[in-house]
C-alpha positions in Angstrom: 0.0 0.1 0.1 1.4 3.4 -0.8 1.6 5.9 2.0 -0.2 9.3 1.7 1.7 12.1 2.7 0.1 14.0 6.3 1.0 17.5 4.7 -0.7 17.0 1.5 -3.8 15.5 3.4 -3.8 18.6 5.5 -3.4 21.0 2.6 -6.4 19.6 0.6 -8.4 19.7 3.7 -7.3 23.2 4.4 -8.5 24.1 0.5 -12.3 22.6 1.0 -12.8 24.4 3.9 -11.9 27.7 2.4 -13.8 27.0 -0.6 -16.9 26.0 1.7 -16.5 29.1 3.6 -16.4 31.2 0.2 -19.7 29.8 -0.7 -21.4 30.5 2.9 -20.3 34.1 2.5 -21.8 34.1 -0.9 -25.0 32.6 0.1 -25.3 35.2 3.0 -24.6 38.1 0.8 -27.1 37.1 -1.5 -29.9 36.7 1.1 -28.8 40.0 2.4 -29.2 41.3 -1.1 -32.9 39.7 -1.2 -34.0 41.0 2.2 -32.6 44.7 1.2 -35.0 44.4 -1.7 -37.7 43.6 0.1 -37.3 46.6 2.3 -37.3 48.7 -0.5 -40.2 47.4 -1.1 -42.0 48.0 1.6 -43.6 51.5 2.1 -41.2 53.4 4.7 -42.5 56.1 7.4 -40.3 59.5 6.9 -38.4 60.1 9.6 -38.5 63.9 11.3 -35.5 64.8 9.7 -37.4 63.8 5.9 -40.4 65.5 6.9 -38.3 69.1 8.3 -36.7 68.9 5.1 -40.1 68.7 3.0 -41.6 71.5 5.2 -38.3 73.8 4.6 -38.8 73.4 0.9 -42.6 74.1 1.2 -42.0 77.2 2.8 -38.7 77.8 0.5 -41.3 77.3 -2.2 -44.0 80.1 -0.7 -41.4 82.7 -0.3 -40.3 82.7 -3.9 -43.8 83.0 -4.9 -44.0 85.9 -2.4 -41.0 87.6 -4.2 -42.2 87.1 -7.3 -45.4 88.6 -7.0 -43.6 91.7 -5.0 -41.3 91.8 -7.9 -44.0 92.0 -10.1 -45.8 94.4 -8.3 -42.6 96.2 -8.2 -42.6 96.6 -12.1 -46.1 97.9 -11.9 -44.8 101.2 -9.7 -42.3 101.2 -11.6 -44.3 101.9 -14.7 -46.4 104.3 -12.9 -43.5 106.3 -11.5 -42.3 106.6 -15.1 -45.7 107.7 -16.6 -45.3 110.3 -13.4 -42.1 111.4 -14.3 -43.0 112.0 -18.0 -45.9 114.1 -16.6 -43.5 116.0 -14.4 -41.0 116.8 -17.3 -43.5 118.1 -19.8 -45.0 120.2 -16.6 -41.1 121.6 -16.5 -40.6 122.2 -19.9 -44.3 124.5 -20.2 -43.2 126.0 -16.7 -39.6 126.6 -18.2 -41.4 128.5 -21.4 -43.1 130.7 -19.0 -40.0 131.6 -17.2 -38.4 132.1 -19.9 -41.1 134.3 -21.3 -41.1 136.3 -18.1 -37.6 136.1 -17.4 -36.9 140.2 -17.8 -39.2 140.3 -15.0 -37.8 137.9 -12.5 -35.2 138.8 -9.9 -31.8 136.8 -9.5 -33.0 135.9 -6.4 -36.4 134.4 -8.0 -34.4 133.1 -11.0 -32.2 131.1 -8.9 -34.7 129.7 -6.7 -36.5 128.3 -9.6 -33.6 126.7 -10.7 -33.1 125.2 -7.3 -36.9 124.2 -7.0 -36.4 122.2 -10.4 -33.2 120.8 -9.5 -34.8 119.6 -5.8 -38.0 118.1 -7.2 -36.0 115.8 -9.3 -34.1 114.5 -6.3 -37.4 114.3 -4.4 -38.8 112.2 -6.8 -35.4 110.0 -6.6 -36.1 110.3 -2.5 -39.9 109.4 -2.4 -39.3 106.5 -4.9 -36.8 104.8 -2.7 -39.2 105.2 0.6 -42.1 103.9 -1.7 -40.4 100.5 -2.7 -39.2 100.1 0.7 -42.9 100.6 1.8 -44.1 97.9 -1.1 -41.4 95.5 -0.3 -42.8 95.4 3.3 -39.6 96.0 5.1 -39.0 96.0 8.7 -39.2 99.3 10.2 -35.1 99.2 11.5 -34.6 98.9 7.2 -37.4 101.7 6.7 -36.4 104.3 9.1 -33.7 105.3 7.0 -35.4 106.3 4.1 -38.1 108.3 6.2 -35.3 110.4 7.9 -33.9 110.8 4.2 -37.4 112.4 3.3 -37.9 114.2 6.2 -34.0 115.8 5.7 -35.1 116.9 1.9 -37.9 118.6 3.1 -35.7 120.8 5.2 -33.2 121.2 2.2 -36.4 123.0 0.5 -37.3 125.3 3.3 -33.5 126.4 3.4 -33.9 127.3 -0.3 -37.0 129.2 0.6 -35.6 131.2 3.4 -33.2 132.2 1.3 -35.8 133.4 -1.4 -37.8 135.0 1.6 -34.8 137.3 2.5 -34.2 138.3 -1.5 -37.6 138.4 -2.5 -40.8 137.7 -0.8 -43.2 138.6 -3.5 -42.0 135.8 -5.7 -42.2 133.4 -2.9 -45.8 134.8 -1.5 -47.0 134.4 -5.5 -46.4 131.0 -5.9 -45.3 131.5 -9.7 -43.0 129.0 -9.0 -45.8 126.2 -8.8 -48.2 124.9 -11.0 -51.8 126.8 -11.9 -53.9 124.3 -10.0 -51.1 124.2 -7.2 -51.4 127.9 -6.9 -54.9 127.6 -5.8 -53.6 125.9 -2.6 -51.0 127.9 -1.9 -50.9 129.5 1.3 -48.0 131.5 2.5 -45.2 130.2 -0.2 -46.2 126.6 0.7 -49.8 124.5 1.8 -51.6 124.7 4.7 -50.4 121.9 7.8 -53.7 121.4 8.9 -55.0 120.6 5.0 -52.1 118.3 4.8 -53.3 116.5 8.0 -56.1 115.8 6.1 -54.9 114.4 3.3 -52.6 112.0 5.8 -55.4 110.7 8.1 -57.1 109.5 4.9 -54.3 107.3 3.8 -52.3 106.2 6.8 -52.5 103.0 8.5 -55.5 102.8 11.0 -54.9 104.7 14.2 -55.3 104.0 17.9 -57.5 106.2 19.8 -54.5 107.5 21.5 -52.7 108.5 18.3 -56.1 109.8 16.4 -56.5 112.2 19.3 -53.2 113.2 19.6 -53.3 114.0 15.4 -56.6 116.2 15.7 -54.9 118.3 18.7 -52.2 118.9 16.1 -54.4 119.6 13.6 -56.2 122.2 15.7 -53.2 123.9 17.0 -51.9 124.3 13.5 -55.1 125.9 12.4 -55.0 128.4 15.2 -51.3 129.3 14.3 -52.7 129.7 10.8 -55.1 131.7 12.0 -52.8 134.1 13.5 -50.2 134.3 10.2 -53.8 135.1 8.5 -54.0 137.8 10.7 -50.8 139.1 10.3 -50.4 138.9 6.9 -53.8 140.9 6.3 -52.6 143.9 9.5 -49.2 143.9 7.1 -50.7 144.4 4.0 -53.8 146.8 5.3 -50.6 149.2 6.9 -49.0 149.1 3.3 -52.4 150.6 1.8 -52.5 152.8 4.3 -49.1 153.8 3.5 -49.5 154.2 -0.6 -53.1 155.9 -0.2 -51.6 158.8 2.5 -50.7 162.0 0.9 -47.2 162.5 0.3 -45.1 165.7 -1.0 -46.0 165.6 -4.6 -43.2 165.9 -7.5 -43.2 167.3 -10.6 -43.2 164.2 -12.7 -40.2 164.5 -14.9 -39.2 161.7 -17.8 -36.2 160.2 -15.9 -34.2 158.4 -18.7 -32.8 155.5 -16.6 -30.9 152.6 -18.7 -31.4 150.2 -15.7 -34.7 148.8 -15.2 -34.6 148.9 -11.1 -33.5 152.6 -11.6 -36.1 153.8 -13.9 -38.9 152.0 -11.4 -37.3 153.7 -8.3 -37.3 156.8 -10.1 -41.5 156.4 -11.1 -42.5 155.2 -7.7 -40.7 158.0 -6.2 -42.0 160.6 -8.6 -45.5 159.4 -7.4 -45.3 158.2 -3.8 -42.4 160.6 -2.3 -39.5 159.2 -1.4 -40.2 159.1 2.5 -43.6 156.9 1.7 -41.7 155.0 -1.1 -38.7 153.6 1.5 -41.2 153.2 4.4 -43.8 151.0 1.7 -40.5 148.7 0.7 -39.5 148.2 4.5 -43.4 146.9 4.8 -42.7 144.5 1.8 -39.7 143.3 3.3 -41.1 142.4 6.4 -43.3 140.0 4.3 -40.0 138.0 4.8 -40.8 137.2 8.4 -44.5 136.2 8.0 -43.4 133.8 5.5 -40.5 132.1 7.2 -42.8 131.8 10.1 -45.0 129.9 7.9 -42.5 127.5 6.7 -41.3 126.8 10.7 -45.1 126.0 11.3 -44.7 123.2 8.5 -41.8 121.9 9.3 -43.0 121.7 13.5 -46.3 120.0 12.2 -44.0 117.2 10.5 -41.9 116.8 13.2 -44.6 116.3 16.0 -46.3 114.2 13.5 -43.4 111.9 13.4 -43.2 111.8 16.8 -46.5 110.3 17.2 -47.1 107.7 14.5 -44.7 104.5 13.9 -42.3 104.1 11.7 -44.2 102.6 8.7 -47.1 105.4 9.4 -44.5 108.2 8.4 -43.6 106.3 5.5 -47.1 106.6 4.6 -47.7 109.8 5.1 -44.5 110.8 2.8 -45.9 108.7 0.5 -49.1 109.6 0.6 -48.4 113.8 0.5 -46.4 113.1 -2.3 -49.3 111.4 -4.6 -51.3 114.8 -3.5 -48.9 117.0 -4.9 -48.3 114.9 -8.1 -52.1 115.1 -8.7 -51.9 118.8 -8.3 -49.2 118.9 -10.7 -50.5 116.6 -13.2 -53.9 118.4 -13.4 -52.0 121.6 -14.0 -50.2 119.9 -16.6 -53.5 118.9 -18.0 -55.2 122.2 -17.7 -52.3 124.1 -19.4 -51.9 121.9 -22.6 -55.7 121.3 -22.7 -56.3 125.0 -23.4 -53.6 125.6 -25.7 -55.0 126.1 -29.3 -53.9 123.6 -32.3 -50.8 124.1 -33.8 
């Protein structure tokens, strides 16, 4: 009999064991794959993390729809503002033609103010446009506050321009010739009545609390009392001026004055009719108009600042927008009135 080597027998046994182990592992993997497939086929309940992610996706989609709606509204508002600017441009051109035809009768102070007022309006449209967009986008009060402060500061710039004109040529400021035809129907001492603007504000501001409404009505009544006092002061001043002009004055012989400068010729003509004493007194009376006009502008600014203290930031923003819309409609009506009555070319 042949003898079998022990090392060979052990090697064969080891190989057989390894083969059985590999087959067993493959079978286990196949069974695991089948089990995994059956797990995929069965419906699974979403875990909290998945539910939270789905909720976040729905919220993001909702915000995206809101942003799209706000963007469309902003485009529509931009279209309206563009039409408004086109109307303003036409009105400015019409006023420029009027001022050009009367340039010889305007004082240097009046001509400068007309130019300053045009520039102020251009900047004002941009300031209110930014404020209007911030209101329509429903920005928080912290982001809205700088736009409200900018609008308030811009009105103070106009008050500075008017103060210089009141010192140089108060009659031009009082006449309102720097405004449109319809605007001049509502002018009061070189501007608007604060009590009337409060009425405009109350129609467009967000619902007021009872305390706010009582406070605003109190400001309106106080403004109306100050307006009456200024009306009385202006009436007394004009009555005094009329007395000076109608009083007897030393008559001088009317002579022909050959003055090349229009101001010198006008002064000589007035002196020939009134006398030097009455002429200077009447000029002093006219110059005192500046104080009354400055008081009227101070009342306007004081009323605006008082209202801002009573209202919220968002309510104040809506006030500025409402006032701008009011004056914009007056200017548009002035433009329509002037252009519709022009004879066909």
